[in-house]
C-alpha positions, 0 to 999 in steps of 0.5 A, a space after each residue: 500500499 502506498 503512503 500518503 502525505 497525511 501519514 508522513 505528517 502525522 508519524 511521530 518518532 519513537 524510541 528506535 528508528 522505523 520505516 513508512 514503506 511506499 512502493 518500489 523501494 521508496 520509504 521514509 525513515 522516521 527518527 527523532 531528528 526528522 523524517 528522510 526519504 530513502 530508496 533501497 536498491 541493489 546494484 551488481 548484487 549489492 544492497 545499496 541506499 540512496 538519500 532523496 531528501 528530507 521531509 518536508 523540504 522534499 514533498 512525497 511526490 518529489 521523492 517519487 519523481 527522484 525515485 523513478 529517475 533513479 530506477 531509470 538509471 538502474 535500467 541503464 546500467 548506471 548506479 544512482 549513488 555513484 551518479 549523484 556523487 559525480 554530479 556533486 563533484 561537478 558542482 563543486 568543481 564548477 564552483 571552484 572554477 567561477 571567475 569570482 573564485 579564480 579571481 580570489 586565488 589570483 588576488 590572494 597569491 599576488 597581492 603581496 607583490 603590490 603596494 597595499 594601495 595598488 592591491 585595494 584599487 585592483 580589487 575594487 575595479 573587480 568588485 565594482 564592475 565585473 563580479 555582478 556581471 559574470 563573477 559566478 560564471 564558469 571562467 572557461 565559459 566567458 566569451 569575448 562577446 560577453 566581456 565586451 558588453 561589460 566594457 561597452 557599458 562602463 565606457 557608456 557611463 563615461 569611465 574610459 580609463 576604467 574600462 581599459 583597467 578592467 579589461 586589463 585586470 580581467 586579462 590577468 585573471 583569465 591568464 592565471 586561470 590558464 596557468 591553473 588549468 581552469 580555462 583555455 584562453 584569454 578572451 581579452 586578447 580578442 578585444 585589442 583596439 575595440 575600446 575607445 582610446 584612453 585619454 593621456 593622463 597628466 598628473 597636474 602640478 604646479 612648477 612656477 616658483 611664485 605659484 608654488 609659494 602661494 600653494 604652500 601658504 594656502 596649506 599653512 592656512 588650511 582650516 580643515 581637519 588637523 590630521 589632514 592638515 599635517 598630511 597636506 604639509 608633509 606631502 611636498 617634503 617627502 616626494 612619495 605617492 598618495 597611497 604610500 603617504 596615507 599608509 604611514 605607520 609610526 613603526 616606520 618613522 625614526 625621528 632620531 635618525 631622521 628617516 622613514 623606512 617603507 617596506 617593499 610590500 607598500 611601494 609600488 615597484 615592490 622595493 623597500 624604500 627609505 625617505 630621509 626627513 628634513 628638519 621640516 618634515 620631522 617637525 610635522 611628525 613631532 606635531 602630530 605624534 601626540 594626536 595619533 601616536 598611540 595608533 598604528 597610522 600617522 594619518 588615520 581615517 576619521 571614521 576608524 583609527 585602525 584604517 588609514 585616511 581615505 585616498 581622496 582626503 588630500 585631494 578633497 582638501 586641495 579642492 576645498 582650498 580652491 585649487 582645480 584638478 587642472 592645477 594640482 593633484 595629490 600625485 602632482 607634488 612629485 612632478 613638482 619636486 621632479 621638475 624643480 630638482 632637475 632645474 636646479 641640477 641635481 643628478 637624475 639618478 638621485 632624484 629617480 631614487 628618491 621618487 622610487 621609480 623603476 630602475 631598468 638595470 636590475 642589478 643597479 635597482 637592488 642597490 639604489 636605496 642605499 647607494 644614493 642615501 647620503 646624496 638624497 639626504 642632502 637633496 631632500 634638506 635642500 629641497 625642504 629649505 627651497 620650499 620654505 624660501 618659496 613660501 
């Protein structure tokens, strides 16, 4: 006699587990923990049991349909239990091979080679523009056409540079997928020349000595947050990238030696860097130390002292002071220093070493941070005094 839904629903657990039998090997195993659909069958002379789900997540009707599917497999000479295991393994493999899964693995493996700011920026592009579209798609199934559709949407909102960055990042993930045997090719290679050309980037800066003096006086008069003001005042003296400056930690600063030692993982070029600190820079650190010295970061976020200030803080402060993006950017202080130091006949190698630019000669690069330290120290002291004279 076949089971009814009422019979299953009203069945009560007993001291020992028991069965409610349906037809063709299907039954409900009643336990104190719940009621479970099971199918007993024989395959190659061995008795086996297939789990078909938990009542009432699976209805009696659905359980019978699963039983019939299993019996069809048996008729075809296949073991339903092994087929179920194979499907589960395939699902697990597909989950591990989604674009998102491969991207996570790629990022975790390579992020230590990038500065923290650079790594954050890479991941943010993927999170904001890629994962919602095909993050859950098997990476091997993503086509150039799908990728182009995504990039065209980014272009349509006017973010031309972002579209190019996203294309490049996706290419890195696809190539990692090829390396780890999750996909066979990189579809970004089919999209060469199809995007709107990138605009030439120009890090706006000020190089006229009179205008530099005006900028420095405006920074001294800044009326915003004091920590932001200190970061602004320090920026022209240290010649660092904005991300390197905002990630400054007190543990890196040696005011006695007048040096700031930055680890390789924080630097864009992946090499440790030493910043000789002028008297002016040391004084700024001394002023802010009583305010933020108890925390990790010299310039902590306003929202959380466990995080560095936002990457937009310096730029926003410059805008509040009335300087447009066509006049000066946070990155532009590096261009200012490079231009004026070259004009004042400092050695190019010394300037480039202090700017922590890439060195084509790898052997030479390995020694640059130490080889020019004395010359860089003299240069940084001269530069600070020169800025003060302009102010």
